[in-house]
N, CA, C and O of each residue as an XYZ file, in Angstrom:
532
protein
N     -72.559     62.689     40.107
C     -72.008     62.625     38.763
C     -70.526     62.999     38.805
O     -70.138     64.004     39.402
N     -69.720     62.175     38.164
C     -68.279     62.391     38.187
C     -67.891     63.485     37.191
O     -68.511     63.635     36.138
N     -66.884     64.222     37.538
C     -66.342     65.299     36.706
C     -65.862     64.714     35.371
O     -65.128     63.726     35.356
N     -66.272     65.316     34.262
C     -65.895     64.834     32.938
C     -64.384     64.876     32.723
O     -63.836     64.039     32.005
N     -63.713     65.837     33.336
C     -62.257     65.920     33.208
C     -61.594     64.682     33.804
O     -60.621     64.160     33.260
N     -62.133     64.226     34.921
C     -61.587     63.032     35.572
C     -61.808     61.813     34.683
O     -60.909     60.990     34.513
N     -63.003     61.704     34.120
C     -63.305     60.571     33.246
C     -62.404     60.555     32.016
O     -61.939     59.492     31.604
N     -62.154     61.724     31.425
C     -61.272     61.818     30.251
C     -59.839     61.412     30.621
O     -59.177     60.695     29.871
N     -59.371     61.875     31.776
C     -58.020     61.527     32.228
C     -57.905     60.021     32.442
O     -56.899     59.415     32.075
N     -58.925     59.424     33.028
C     -58.918     57.976     33.264
C     -58.904     57.220     31.936
O     -58.233     56.194     31.819
N     -59.629     57.708     30.945
C     -59.614     57.070     29.619
C     -58.198     57.039     29.041
O     -57.757     56.019     28.511
N     -57.496     58.161     29.147
C     -56.117     58.219     28.635
C     -55.215     57.275     29.423
O     -54.398     56.564     28.838
N     -55.359     57.265     30.739
C     -54.499     56.417     31.565
C     -54.820     54.933     31.376
O     -53.924     54.094     31.466
N     -56.079     54.602     31.117
C     -56.432     53.213     30.786
C     -55.830     52.822     29.438
O     -55.324     51.712     29.270
N     -55.893     53.745     28.488
C     -55.302     53.497     27.169
C     -53.789     53.325     27.291
O     -53.180     52.571     26.532
N     -53.189     54.025     28.245
C     -51.749     53.884     28.475
C     -51.392     52.418     28.716
O     -50.397     51.927     28.184
N     -52.197     51.720     29.513
C     -51.902     50.317     29.813
C     -51.866     49.486     28.531
O     -50.983     48.645     28.365
N     -52.807     49.712     27.634
C     -52.852     48.974     26.362
C     -51.648     49.340     25.498
O     -50.980     48.468     24.942
N     -51.381     50.636     25.393
C     -50.280     51.096     24.546
C     -48.926     50.670     25.109
O     -47.984     50.427     24.355
N     -48.832     50.580     26.425
C     -47.574     50.168     27.055
C     -47.241     48.718     26.697
O     -46.073     48.374     26.514
N     -48.266     47.873     26.598
C     -48.032     46.488     26.174
C     -47.491     46.460     24.743
O     -46.563     45.709     24.442
N     -48.068     47.274     23.870
C     -47.593     47.356     22.484
C     -46.169     47.898     22.453
O     -45.327     47.428     21.688
N     -45.914     48.898     23.301
C     -44.573     49.490     23.384
C     -43.541     48.418     23.765
O     -42.465     48.352     23.170
N     -43.871     47.586     24.751
C     -42.948     46.531     25.172
C     -42.759     45.489     24.071
O     -41.652     44.990     23.868
N     -43.839     45.161     23.359
C     -43.727     44.199     22.258
C     -42.838     44.746     21.146
O     -42.077     44.000     20.530
N     -42.937     46.053     20.891
C     -42.127     46.637     19.805
C     -40.639     46.568     20.130
O     -39.809     46.478     19.225
N     -40.301     46.609     21.413
C     -38.888     46.472     21.795
C     -38.387     45.075     21.473
O     -37.225     44.897     21.105
N     -39.258     44.083     21.610
C     -38.880     42.715     21.248
C     -38.708     42.590     19.738
O     -37.840     41.856     19.266
N     -39.537     43.309     18.983
C     -39.449     43.261     17.529
C     -38.181     43.911     16.998
O     -37.750     43.608     15.886
N     -37.586     44.788     17.770
C     -36.379     45.466     17.285
C     -35.232     44.483     17.060
O     -34.265     44.802     16.369
N     -35.337     43.295     17.641
C     -34.316     42.273     17.435
C     -34.472     41.601     16.071
O     -33.544     40.955     15.584
N     -35.651     41.756     15.454
C     -35.900     41.161     14.150
C     -35.363     42.099     13.078
O     -35.658     43.294     13.091
N     -34.573     41.562     12.147
C     -34.022     42.384     11.078
C     -35.067     42.584      9.999
O     -35.762     41.646      9.610
N     -35.171     43.805      9.519
C     -36.024     44.115      8.374
C     -35.110     44.269      7.178
O     -34.243     45.143      7.168
N     -35.292     43.418      6.152
C     -34.364     43.394      5.031
C     -34.654     44.463      3.998
O     -33.773     44.802      3.208
N     -35.870     45.007      3.980
C     -36.224     45.991      2.980
C     -36.682     45.363      1.681
O     -37.012     46.071      0.730
N     -36.704     44.050      1.632
C     -37.144     43.343      0.427
C     -38.667     43.422      0.336
O     -39.353     43.424      1.358
N     -39.191     43.487     -0.878
C     -40.642     43.548     -1.060
C     -41.325     42.322     -0.462
O     -40.797     41.211     -0.492
N     -42.479     42.555      0.063
C     -43.254     41.482      0.678
C     -44.218     40.907     -0.345
O     -44.699     41.639     -1.210
N     -44.510     39.618     -0.270
C     -45.448     38.986     -1.174
C     -46.888     39.196     -0.761
O     -47.795     38.876     -1.529
N     -47.124     39.716      0.414
C     -48.472     39.902      0.927
C     -49.098     41.166      0.360
O     -48.439     42.201      0.260
N     -50.360     41.083     -0.009
C     -51.060     42.274     -0.495
C     -51.459     43.197      0.645
O     -51.905     44.322      0.418
N     -51.301     42.724      1.847
C     -51.671     43.518      3.025
C     -50.485     44.279      3.590
O     -50.577     44.821      4.691
N     -49.405     44.332      2.888
C     -48.222     45.021      3.391
C     -47.366     44.081      4.201
O     -47.607     42.874      4.237
N     -46.383     44.629      4.838
C     -45.447     43.848      5.633
C     -45.907     43.851      7.088
O     -45.841     44.891      7.743
N     -46.377     42.699      7.617
C     -46.860     42.659      9.003
C     -45.804     43.101     10.019
O     -46.133     43.767     11.001
N     -44.532     42.734      9.789
C     -43.475     43.151     10.720
C     -43.331     44.659     10.724
O     -43.198     45.276     11.781
N     -43.357     45.257      9.526
C     -43.249     46.711      9.424
C     -44.451     47.383     10.083
O     -44.301     48.394     10.770
N     -45.637     46.824      9.875
C     -46.834     47.387     10.498
C     -46.734     47.360     12.018
O     -47.158     48.300     12.689
N     -46.173     46.284     12.559
C     -46.006     46.191     14.011
C     -45.005     47.228     14.508
O     -45.203     47.830     15.563
N     -43.934     47.436     13.751
C     -42.940     48.438     14.145
C     -43.562     49.828     14.134
O     -43.366     50.606     15.067
N     -44.316     50.145     13.074
C     -44.977     51.447     12.991
C     -45.965     51.605     14.140
O     -46.037     52.666     14.759
N     -46.726     50.549     14.424
C     -47.658     50.586     15.543
C     -46.906     50.816     16.850
O     -47.364     51.558     17.718
N     -45.741     50.169     16.979
C     -44.932     50.339     18.183
C     -44.427     51.751     18.353
O     -44.316     52.243     19.475
N     -44.117     52.412     17.243
C     -43.636     53.786     17.320
C     -44.734     54.685     17.884
O     -44.468     55.514     18.754
N     -45.951     54.528     17.400
C     -47.022     55.381     17.900
C     -47.353     55.039     19.350
O     -47.689     55.924     20.137
N     -47.260     53.765     19.703
C     -47.493     53.374     21.089
C     -46.428     53.975     21.998
O     -46.719     54.441     23.100
N     -45.186     53.954     21.512
C     -44.087     54.534     22.286
C     -44.293     56.033     22.476
O     -44.096     56.561     23.570
N     -44.688     56.707     21.408
C     -44.935     58.145     21.507
C     -46.083     58.434     22.472
O     -46.002     59.366     23.272
N     -47.139     57.646     22.401
C     -48.275     57.812     23.305
C     -47.803     57.665     24.753
O     -48.093     58.508     25.602
N     -47.074     56.587     25.017
C     -46.612     56.319     26.385
C     -45.649     57.399     26.882
O     -45.707     57.804     28.043
N     -44.770     57.856     25.999
C     -43.845     58.922     26.392
C     -44.595     60.210     26.727
O     -44.223     60.918     27.662
N     -45.644     60.515     25.970
C     -46.467     61.693     26.275
C     -47.125     61.572     27.644
O     -47.139     62.526     28.421
N     -47.663     60.402     27.929
C     -48.320     60.191     29.227
C     -47.303     60.319     30.358
O     -47.549     61.018     31.341
N     -46.160     59.644     30.219
C     -45.142     59.699     31.285
C     -44.616     61.112     31.475
O     -44.406     61.539     32.610
N     -44.398     61.847     30.392
C     -43.920     63.232     30.501
C     -44.952     64.107     31.200
O     -44.596     64.968     32.005
N     -46.215     63.892     30.898
C     -47.268     64.661     31.555
C     -47.302     64.360     33.043
O     -47.382     65.274     33.864
N     -47.241     63.092     33.389
C     -47.258     62.707     34.812
C     -46.066     63.324     35.537
O     -46.197     63.814     36.658
N     -44.912     63.296     34.895
C     -43.702     63.839     35.528
C     -43.706     65.358     35.636
O     -42.840     65.933     36.296
N     -44.667     66.012     34.998
C     -44.724     67.478     35.090
C     -45.949     67.974     35.874
O     -46.290     69.154     35.806
N     -46.597     67.090     36.602
C     -47.760     67.511     37.391
C     -47.341     68.490     38.483
O     -46.169     68.585     38.847
N     -48.333     69.214     38.994
C     -48.067     70.321     39.919
C     -47.491     69.915     41.271
O     -46.875     70.739     41.948
N     -47.678     68.677     41.669
C     -47.116     68.285     42.958
C     -46.556     66.868     42.888
O     -47.010     66.043     42.096
N     -45.578     66.610     43.715
C     -44.962     65.287     43.775
C     -45.998     64.253     44.212
O     -45.964     63.115     43.743
N     -46.907     64.626     45.092
C     -47.945     63.697     45.535
C     -48.836     63.298     44.362
O     -49.195     62.128     44.235
N     -49.196     64.248     43.506
C     -49.995     63.938     42.320
C     -49.252     62.947     41.420
O     -49.829     61.973     40.937
N     -47.979     63.211     41.206
C     -47.154     62.309     40.389
C     -47.146     60.909     40.985
O     -47.341     59.917     40.282
N     -46.918     60.845     42.298
C     -46.847     59.553     42.977
C     -48.169     58.794     42.878
O     -48.175     57.587     42.636
N     -49.275     59.487     43.061
C     -50.587     58.833     42.997
C     -50.843     58.276     41.601
O     -51.233     57.117     41.456
N     -50.626     59.097     40.572
C     -50.871     58.641     39.197
C     -49.913     57.503     38.835
O     -50.326     56.506     38.244
N     -48.640     57.655     39.190
C     -47.668     56.597     38.890
C     -48.023     55.284     39.581
O     -48.027     54.228     38.948
N     -48.315     55.349     40.855
C     -48.599     54.129     41.622
C     -49.902     53.461     41.183
O     -49.954     52.241     41.032
N     -50.953     54.259     40.977
C     -52.271     53.691     40.729
C     -52.518     53.374     39.259
O     -53.092     52.330     38.949
N     -52.099     54.249     38.348
C     -52.430     54.079     36.932
C     -51.276     53.597     36.066
O     -51.498     52.840     35.121
N     -50.059     54.011     36.361
C     -48.925     53.639     35.515
C     -48.349     52.291     35.959
O     -48.209     51.380     35.144
N     -48.017     52.162     37.235
C     -47.426     50.923     37.749
C     -48.465     49.908     38.202
O     -48.166     48.719     38.309
N     -49.692     50.372     38.470
C     -50.768     49.497     38.964
C     -50.265     48.664     40.142
O     -50.382     47.438     40.153
N     -49.702     49.359     41.133
C     -48.982     48.664     42.201
C     -49.847     48.162     43.348
O     -49.315     47.570     44.287
N     -51.145     48.374     43.311
C     -51.967     47.827     44.375
C     -53.271     48.577     44.557
O     -53.639     49.442     43.762
N     -53.948     48.220     45.620
C     -55.241     48.830     45.927
C     -55.053     50.261     46.417
O     -53.943     50.683     46.739
N     -56.151     50.991     46.466
C     -56.113     52.372     46.957
C     -55.572     52.434     48.381
O     -54.758     53.295     48.713
N     -56.037     51.507     49.217
C     -55.573     51.494     50.609
C     -54.082     51.191     50.701
O     -53.369     51.800     51.499
N     -53.611     50.250     49.887
C     -52.187     49.909     49.882
C     -51.350     51.116     49.467
O     -50.339     51.429     50.095
N     -51.782     51.786     48.405
C     -51.034     52.942     47.910
C     -51.090     54.089     48.914
O     -50.091     54.775     49.133
N     -52.247     54.296     49.519
C     -52.377     55.343     50.544
C     -51.389     55.084     51.682
O     -50.703     56.002     52.133
N     -51.319     53.837     52.144
C     -50.360     53.487     53.199
C     -48.929     53.729     52.735
O     -48.110     54.272     53.477
N     -48.637     53.329     51.517
C     -47.282     53.504     50.969
C     -46.908     54.984     50.904
O     -45.760     55.351     51.158
N     -47.884     55.834     50.563
C     -47.630     57.272     50.464
C     -47.784     57.997     51.807
O     -47.580     59.206     51.910
N     -48.147     57.222     52.820
C     -48.304     57.751     54.183
C     -49.385     58.831     54.267
O     -49.203     59.880     54.886
N     -50.537     58.528     53.609
C     -51.707     59.395     53.697
C     -52.920     58.523     53.992
O     -52.891     57.312     53.769
N     -53.982     59.138     54.493
C     -55.198     58.373     54.768
C     -55.886     58.011     53.455
O     -55.634     58.626     52.419
N     -56.754     57.008     53.513
C     -57.508     56.613     52.313
C     -58.390     57.753     51.829
O     -58.529     57.973     50.626
N     -58.977     58.467     52.759
C     -59.834     59.604     52.402
C     -59.025     60.675     51.657
O     -59.476     61.214     50.647
N     -57.839     60.970     52.166
C     -56.964     61.942     51.506
C     -56.545     61.416     50.135
O     -56.478     62.172     49.166
N     -56.264     60.115     50.062
C     -55.872     59.521     48.783
C     -56.938     59.772     47.719
O     -56.623     60.217     46.615
N     -58.201     59.488     48.048
C     -59.269     59.654     47.057
C     -59.446     61.116     46.659
O     -59.664     61.427     45.488
N     -59.353     61.997     47.627
C     -59.486     63.423     47.329
C     -58.329     63.894     46.436
O     -58.547     64.588     45.443
N     -57.117     63.515     46.794
C     -55.938     63.927     46.032
C     -55.885     63.233     44.664
O     -55.385     63.805     43.695
N     -56.396     62.010     44.591
C     -56.420     61.296     43.309
C     -57.275     62.058     42.308
O     -56.891     62.207     41.148
N     -58.425     62.536     42.748
C     -59.276     63.322     41.853
C     -58.586     64.615     41.425
O     -58.671     65.010     40.262
N     -57.912     65.266     42.352
C     -57.177     66.491     42.007
C     -56.022     66.189     41.050
O     -55.749     66.967     40.136
N     -55.352     65.069     41.262
C     -54.252     64.676     40.381
C     -54.775     64.393     38.974
O     -54.130     64.755     37.990
N     -55.930     63.755     38.875
C     -56.521     63.458     37.570
C     -56.930     64.742     36.842
O     -56.754     64.858     35.629
N     -57.472     65.696     37.585
C     -57.828     66.987     36.979
C     -56.569     67.702     36.499
O     -56.553     68.270     35.407
N     -55.516     67.675     37.309
C     -54.247     68.290     36.919
C     -53.685     67.603     35.675
O     -53.189     68.271     34.768
N     -53.759     66.272     35.630
C     -53.315     65.516     34.459
C     -54.129     65.928     33.233
O     -53.564     66.169     32.166
N     -55.422     66.008     33.377
C     -56.316     66.410     32.285
C     -55.916     67.773     31.722
O     -55.858     67.963     30.507
N     -55.642     68.711     32.619
C     -55.316     70.077     32.196
C     -53.974     70.168     31.480
O     -53.766     71.076     30.676
N     -53.066     69.243     31.760
C     -51.719     69.329     31.205
C     -51.453     68.380     30.035
O     -50.481     68.572     29.304
N     -52.276     67.386     29.846
C     -51.976     66.335     28.875
C     -52.307     66.755     27.443
O     -53.460     67.057     27.134
N     -51.293     66.774     26.566
C     -51.540     67.133     25.167
C     -52.403     66.101     24.441
O     -53.056     66.433     23.451
N     -52.414     64.868     24.913
C     -53.219     63.830     24.273
C     -54.708     64.112     24.414
O     -55.497     63.755     23.539
N     -55.087     64.741     25.497
C     -56.500     65.076     25.704
C     -56.923     66.152     24.725
O     -58.029     66.101     24.186
N     -56.062     67.121     24.489
C     -56.359     68.143     23.481
C     -56.535     67.499     22.116
O     -57.454     67.853     21.378
N     -55.664     66.554     21.772
C     -55.761     65.850     20.494
C     -57.026     65.004     20.425
O     -57.646     64.888     19.368
N     -57.406     64.410     21.560
C     -58.605     63.600     21.615
C     -59.838     64.464     21.370
O     -60.759     64.048     20.668
N     -59.857     65.669     21.948
C     -60.981     66.602     21.738
C     -61.061     67.011     20.281
O     -62.153     67.086     19.717
N     -59.904     67.280     19.656
C     -59.887     67.644     18.240
C     -60.419     66.511     17.375
O     -61.171     66.750     16.430
N     -60.035     65.284     17.691
C     -60.497     64.135     16.908
C     -62.004     63.970     17.019
O     -62.662     63.648     16.030
N     -62.560     64.186     18.204
C     -64.004     64.071     18.394
C     -64.717     65.168     17.609
O     -65.764     64.916     17.012
N     -64.175     66.365     17.601
C     -64.795     67.477     16.869
C     -64.746     67.269     15.361
O     -65.598     67.789     14.641
N     -63.761     66.516     14.871
C     -63.627     66.276     13.433
C     -64.655     65.268     12.947
O     -65.015     65.267     11.769
N     -65.124     64.420     13.832
C     -66.057     63.348     13.421
C     -67.460     63.829     13.256
O     -68.345     63.044     12.916
């Protein structure tokens, strides 16, 4: 049975990939001018909704990146960045790139995920949201 802390960390890092796409889309939307004129739609202004969504996605991604950059070891940072943030290749490829064995990679990856779990403010917020429901 896998450690629940690791599973929670993976959930946040998987969500990062989704939010990062929204974050990149919001940068494209910044080129669109918002006139401030009332919208005829009863559902609000879709452009404004996308911008607001982009802001929260940006904040989410910034929280994840800040957490990764403050992990206890450079190796932990490198593992999380390579495998979850940049998605730069297979475990074996990343292990070779980091000049560690595959076995060490898997062991250190779990430790890096636990360290991420312990430091990430988003996980605390996620626990609070679950308790509120």
